[in-house]
C-alpha positions as CSV (number, residue, x, y, z in Angstrom):
1,M,0.0,-0.4,0.2
2,D,1.0,3.3,-1.0
3,E,2.2,5.9,1.8
4,K,-1.0,8.1,0.3
5,L,-3.4,5.9,0.8
6,L,-2.1,4.4,4.1
7,E,-2.5,7.7,5.5
8,V,-5.9,8.3,3.7
9,A,-7.4,4.8,5.8
10,M,-5.4,5.9,9.5
11,E,-7.4,9.6,9.0
12,L,-10.5,7.5,8.5
13,V,-10.1,4.7,11.4
14,V,-9.5,8.0,13.7
15,N,-12.1,10.3,12.9
16,G,-14.9,7.1,12.3
17,G,-13.3,5.9,15.6
18,T,-14.0,9.3,17.4
19,A,-17.1,9.6,15.8
20,R,-18.4,6.7,17.2
21,S,-16.8,7.4,20.9
22,L,-18.7,10.9,20.9
23,A,-21.6,9.5,19.8
24,M,-21.3,6.9,23.0
25,E,-20.6,9.8,25.3
26,A,-23.2,12.0,24.0
27,I,-25.7,8.6,25.2
28,A,-24.0,8.6,28.6
29,L,-24.5,12.8,29.1
30,A,-27.9,12.2,28.1
31,K,-28.3,9.4,30.7
32,E,-27.0,11.9,33.1
33,G,-29.5,14.9,32.0
34,K,-26.9,16.8,30.1
35,F,-28.2,17.6,27.2
36,A,-26.1,20.7,26.2
37,E,-23.1,18.4,26.7
38,A,-25.0,15.4,24.5
39,Y,-26.1,17.2,21.7
40,Q,-21.7,18.5,21.7
41,S,-20.8,15.3,20.9
42,L,-23.2,14.9,18.4
43,E,-21.9,18.1,16.9
44,D,-18.2,17.0,17.5
45,A,-19.1,13.3,16.0
46,D,-20.2,15.4,13.0
47,E,-17.5,17.8,12.5
48,A,-15.1,13.7,12.6
49,L,-17.6,12.5,9.9
50,V,-17.4,15.4,7.7
51,S,-13.8,14.7,8.1
52,C,-14.0,11.4,7.0
53,H,-16.3,12.1,4.3
54,H,-13.9,15.1,1.9
55,V,-11.6,12.2,2.4
56,Q,-13.4,9.6,0.5
57,T,-14.9,12.1,-1.7
58,D,-11.3,12.8,-2.4
59,L,-10.7,9.1,-3.1
60,I,-13.9,8.5,-5.5
61,Q,-13.0,11.1,-7.7
62,R,-9.5,9.7,-7.9
63,T,-10.8,6.6,-8.8
64,A,-13.1,8.5,-11.2
65,R,-10.3,9.8,-12.6
66,G,-8.8,6.4,-13.8
67,E,-6.3,6.2,-10.9
68,A,-6.1,2.4,-9.8
69,I,-7.4,2.8,-5.5
70,E,-5.8,-0.3,-4.3
71,V,-8.3,-2.2,-2.1
72,S,-6.6,-3.9,1.1
73,L,-8.1,-4.9,4.4
74,L,-6.9,-1.9,5.8
75,M,-8.9,0.6,3.6
76,V,-11.9,-2.3,4.3
77,H,-11.6,-1.8,7.9
78,A,-11.4,1.7,7.6
79,Q,-14.4,1.9,5.5
80,D,-15.5,0.0,8.3
81,H,-14.6,2.7,11.2
82,L,-16.3,5.2,8.9
83,M,-20.3,3.1,8.8
84,T,-20.1,1.9,12.3
85,G,-19.1,5.8,13.2
86,I,-21.8,7.0,11.3
87,L,-24.3,4.7,12.4
88,A,-23.4,5.5,16.0
89,K,-23.9,9.1,15.7
90,D,-27.2,8.9,14.1
91,L,-28.1,6.5,16.3
92,A,-27.1,8.2,19.3
93,K,-29.1,11.8,18.5
94,E,-32.3,9.4,17.9
95,I,-31.5,7.9,22.3
96,V,-30.3,11.4,23.3
97,E,-33.4,12.8,22.3
98,L,-35.5,10.0,24.0
99,H,-33.7,11.0,27.1
100,E,-34.6,14.3,26.6
101,K,-38.5,13.5,26.2
102,K,-38.6,11.0,29.2
103,G,-36.7,14.1,31.5
């Protein structure tokens, strides 16, 4: 795997993982009734995911231009982190809102 793709994969892993962690933090904060902080964690998770989106868009554009992008186990793992982060953030938002309605 070339150095650029390794960098891309690691950025996806880090930011996807950060988004997931922030989503879980938002749920924990909502359980404590700290809704402003919970929503801030969700916003921070969104920022991490936007960073991932920019990286992923670059890969898609490079592929569209005909550049061969090596698909490695690391790249698949990176995409898994991204998708898990997205799902966790979406579910966390719903859970925070449910806690807020309940409280």
